[in-house]
C-alpha positions in Angstrom: -4.5 27.7 11.6 -0.7 27.4 11.0 1.5 30.1 12.6 5.1 30.7 11.9 8.1 32.7 13.3 10.8 33.7 10.8 13.6 36.0 10.2 13.2 38.4 7.2 15.7 41.0 6.3 17.4 40.7 9.7 14.1 41.1 11.7 12.3 38.4 13.7 8.7 38.3 12.5 5.5 36.2 12.8 3.0 35.1 10.2 0.2 32.9 9.3 0.3 30.2 6.5 -2.4 30.5 3.8 -4.1 27.7 1.8 -1.3 27.7 -0.7 1.2 27.2 2.1 2.7 30.7 1.6 3.6 32.9 4.5 1.6 36.0 5.2 3.5 38.5 7.4 1.1 39.6 10.1 2.5 43.2 10.3 2.5 43.7 6.6 -1.0 42.3 6.2 -2.4 44.6 8.9 -0.4 47.8 8.6 -3.1 49.7 10.4 -2.3 47.9 13.6 0.6 49.7 15.2 0.8 47.5 18.3 0.4 44.1 16.7 2.3 41.3 18.6 6.0 41.1 17.6 6.7 37.6 18.8 4.8 34.3 19.1 4.5 34.3 22.9 2.8 37.7 22.9 0.6 36.4 20.1 -0.4 33.3 22.0 -1.2 35.4 25.0 -3.9 37.2 23.0 -5.8 34.0 22.7 -8.9 34.2 20.5 -8.1 37.9 19.8 -4.8 36.8 18.2 -6.4 34.2 16.1 -8.9 36.8 14.9 -6.0 39.0 13.8 -4.5 36.1 11.9 -7.8 35.5 10.1 -7.9 39.1 9.2 -4.4 38.9 7.8 -5.4 36.0 5.6 -8.6 37.7 4.5 -6.8 41.0 3.6 -5.2 39.2 0.7 -2.3 41.7 0.4 0.2 40.4 -2.1 2.8 42.6 -0.6 2.4 40.7 2.7 3.3 37.4 1.2 7.0 36.7 2.0 8.9 34.5 -0.6 10.0 31.3 1.1 13.5 31.5 -0.3 14.0 34.9 1.4 13.3 33.8 4.9 15.1 31.9 7.7 12.7 29.6 9.4 12.7 30.0 13.2 11.2 27.6 15.7 7.5 28.8 15.8 8.1 29.7 19.5 11.8 30.8 19.3 12.3 31.6 22.9 10.0 29.4 25.1 10.3 29.7 28.9 11.0 25.9 29.0 10.9 22.8 27.0 9.8 19.6 28.9 10.6 16.3 27.3 8.9 13.1 28.3 11.1 10.1 28.7 10.4 6.5 27.5 6.8 7.2 26.8 6.4 4.8 23.9 4.9 1.4 24.6 7.5 -0.1 22.2 10.1 0.6 25.0 8.2 -1.1 27.8 9.7 -4.5 27.3 13.2 -3.0 27.8 12.4 -1.4 31.2 14.0 -3.1 34.2 12.2 -0.7 36.5 10.3 2.4 35.8 7.9 4.9 37.5 4.2 4.6 37.0 3.9 8.3 35.9 5.4 10.4 33.1 9.1 11.1 33.8 10.3 14.3 32.2 13.5 16.4 31.8 14.1 20.0 30.7 15.9 21.2 27.5 17.1 24.8 27.2 15.7 27.1 24.6 19.2 27.6 23.3 19.1 24.1 21.8 16.4 25.0 19.3 16.7 25.2 15.6 14.0 25.9 13.0 12.8 23.9 10.0 15.1 24.1 7.0 18.2 25.1 8.9 21.3 22.9 9.0 22.0 21.0 12.1 25.6 21.6 13.0 27.0 18.6 14.9 30.5 18.3 16.3 32.3 15.0 16.1 33.3 15.1 19.7 29.6 14.8 20.7 29.8 11.1 19.7 26.9 9.1 18.5 23.7 11.2 17.9 20.3 10.1 16.6 16.9 11.8 15.9 13.8 11.3 18.0 10.5 12.3 16.3 8.0 13.6 18.7 4.7 15.4 19.1 5.1 18.8 20.8 2.4 20.5 22.7 2.4 24.3 22.9 0.8 25.8 26.0 -1.7 28.6 25.6 -2.1 30.0 29.1 -0.8 29.7 32.6 -1.3 26.1 33.7 -0.9 24.9 37.3 -2.5 22.0 39.1 -4.8 21.2 36.2 -6.8 17.9 36.1 -6.4 15.8 33.0 -10.0 16.3 31.9 -9.4 20.1 31.8 -5.9 20.0 30.4 -6.9 20.4 26.7 -8.3 23.8 27.5 -4.8 25.0 28.3 -3.3 23.7 25.1 -2.8 26.3 22.3 -1.6 23.9 19.5 0.9 21.4 18.4 4.2 21.2 16.4 6.8 18.6 15.3 9.8 18.2 17.6 13.0 16.4 16.9 14.5 15.6 20.3 18.0 14.8 19.2 19.9 12.6 21.7 23.6 12.0 22.2 24.0 8.4 23.4 27.7 8.6 24.1 27.3 11.8 26.2 24.6 10.1 28.2 27.0 7.2 28.9 29.8 9.5 29.8 27.7 11.5 32.3 26.4 8.3 34.0 26.9 8.1 37.8 26.8 4.8 39.7 27.1 5.8 43.3 25.7 5.6 46.8 23.1 8.3 47.3 22.4 9.6 50.8 18.9 9.8 52.3 17.5 10.5 55.7 16.2 7.3 57.1 12.5 6.9 57.2 12.7 5.0 60.4 15.0 7.4 62.1 15.3 10.9 60.5 18.4 11.5 62.6 20.3 8.8 60.7 21.6 8.8 57.1 21.4 5.8 54.9 23.0 5.0 51.6 21.2 3.7 48.5 22.9 2.5 45.4 21.7 4.4 42.3 22.4 4.9 38.6 21.7 8.3 37.0 22.7 10.4 34.1 22.1 14.1 33.8 20.5 15.4 30.6 22.3 18.7 30.2 24.6 17.6 27.4 23.0 14.6 25.8 19.6 16.3 25.5 20.4 20.1 25.7 23.4 20.6 23.5 23.1 23.3 20.8 21.1 22.1 17.7 19.6 19.2 19.7 16.0 20.4 19.4 14.2 21.2 16.1 10.7 22.7 16.4 8.6 23.4 13.4 8.0 24.1 10.6 5.0 25.8 12.2 2.6 25.8 15.1 -0.8 24.2 14.2 -3.7 25.4 16.5 -5.5 22.6 18.3 -8.8 23.1 16.4 -7.0 22.0 13.2 -5.5 18.9 14.8 -8.4 17.3 16.6 -7.3 14.2 18.5 -3.6 14.4 19.3 -3.6 10.8 20.6 -3.9 9.3 17.1 -1.5 10.9 14.7 0.8 9.0 12.3 4.5 9.8 12.8 7.4 9.0 10.4 11.1 9.8 10.3 13.6 9.5 7.5 17.3 9.9 7.7 19.3 10.2 4.4 16.2 9.1 2.6 15.7 5.9 4.6 12.7 5.5 6.9 13.8 4.7 10.4 10.5 5.2 12.3 6.9 4.5 11.3 4.7 5.0 14.4 1.6 6.7 15.8 1.0 8.8 19.0 -1.7 6.2 20.0 1.2 4.1 21.3 2.2 6.7 23.9 1.9 5.2 27.4 0.4 8.5 28.6 -2.1 10.6 26.7 -1.4 14.2 25.9 -3.9 15.5 28.5 -2.4 13.3 31.2 1.1 14.6 30.4 0.1 18.2 30.7 -1.8 17.6 33.9 1.0 15.7 35.5 3.7 18.2 34.7 1.4 21.0 35.9 1.4 19.5 39.4 5.2 20.3 39.6 6.0 23.1 37.1 3.8 26.1 36.3 3.5 26.2 32.6 3.3 29.5 30.7 2.1 30.5 27.3 4.6 29.3 24.7 6.1 26.6 26.9 6.7 23.4 24.9 6.1 19.8 26.0 7.6 17.1 23.8 5.5 14.0 24.5 7.9 11.2 23.8 9.6 9.4 20.9 7.7 7.6 18.2 10.4 5.0 17.4 8.6 1.9 16.2 10.9 0.6 13.5 9.9 1.0 9.8 9.0 -2.0 7.6 12.7 -2.4 6.7 13.4 -2.9 10.4 15.7 0.1 10.5 15.5 2.0 13.8 16.3 5.6 14.9 19.0 4.1 17.1 20.9 3.0 13.9 20.7 6.6 12.5 23.9 7.9 14.0 24.4 11.3 12.3 28.2 10.9 12.4 27.8 7.8 10.1 24.6 8.5 8.1 24.8 12.2 7.7 21.5 13.8 6.6 19.1 15.1 5.8 16.6 14.2 8.6 12.9 14.5 7.8 10.0 14.1 10.2 6.3 14.1 9.3 3.4 14.0 11.6 -0.2 13.7 10.4 -1.9 17.1 10.2 1.3 18.9 11.3 3.3 18.7 8.0 6.9 17.8 7.5 10.1 19.1 9.1 13.3 19.0 7.1 16.9 19.7 8.1 20.3 18.9 6.6 23.2 17.7 8.8 26.7 19.3 8.9 29.3 17.4 10.9 32.3 19.5 12.1 35.3 17.3 12.6 36.9 18.8 15.7 38.1 18.1 19.2 36.7 19.7 22.3 38.4 22.9 23.4 40.9 23.3 26.2 38.3 23.6 29.0 40.7 22.7 31.9 43.1 25.1 33.5 45.8 22.5 33.8 
């Protein structure tokens, strides 16, 4: 089942996609339900009961409940997730470039404010510097998840979606620290020792507005089957820059969910983006050559069984505002 969030006549609404890929508004299809869920997180929390409501909406066949696609604004299927976890360097194509790396999934957080829906323009400012797309499989959590073993993790997954984890390379470089970190000595806790480290914080280069596209819809897990073998492609300005498959992830979806749950409690509607599918296309073009400031758009990401996500690019030529007091 494909579930959507959208704005229609200045109201945020949820719906289900029929076989003709037309949106059926849940509230209009089931007018007898006065307390139907008003947002996707509340819908997800209903579990099987919510899916039964969606099935009823499709079966009702009310023409008045079908919303014309040209009259809606697509929202991320989960517009306001509690958190978005992104998994770093999870593609085996990147392994040869690693100088050192952990032997577990490394992840970062993106704010919900970065999200944009399918079909909406991505407004990028020139002072962001170089930016490129990262096509990824996103997991949508279905229920509270904490300390879950990998074998049980699929039971906590509600569905999947396409995620574009847009990355600002220049901001990452600008926010890089090379410094002496301080640690309590393992041999003598009363002593402090220094360790040389390199690190960059992800707040800007991963979390800037418009740096996360989720959609077009949420596909329930029963319709997807095996998430660890899905073809992924990405086009920028009509040129293919990635042709990959989720089977090349270093860590399987269940392992990722399990690992993160050992540190963060996951809640219904939380999003985990499982890592970039960036194997270059046959023309040897790479996502890292798809700098939006140079290529413009549109950007188009397709994942097997999940559909296609499409966004235009708007570059605003401007300088950063006067953020200092002096």
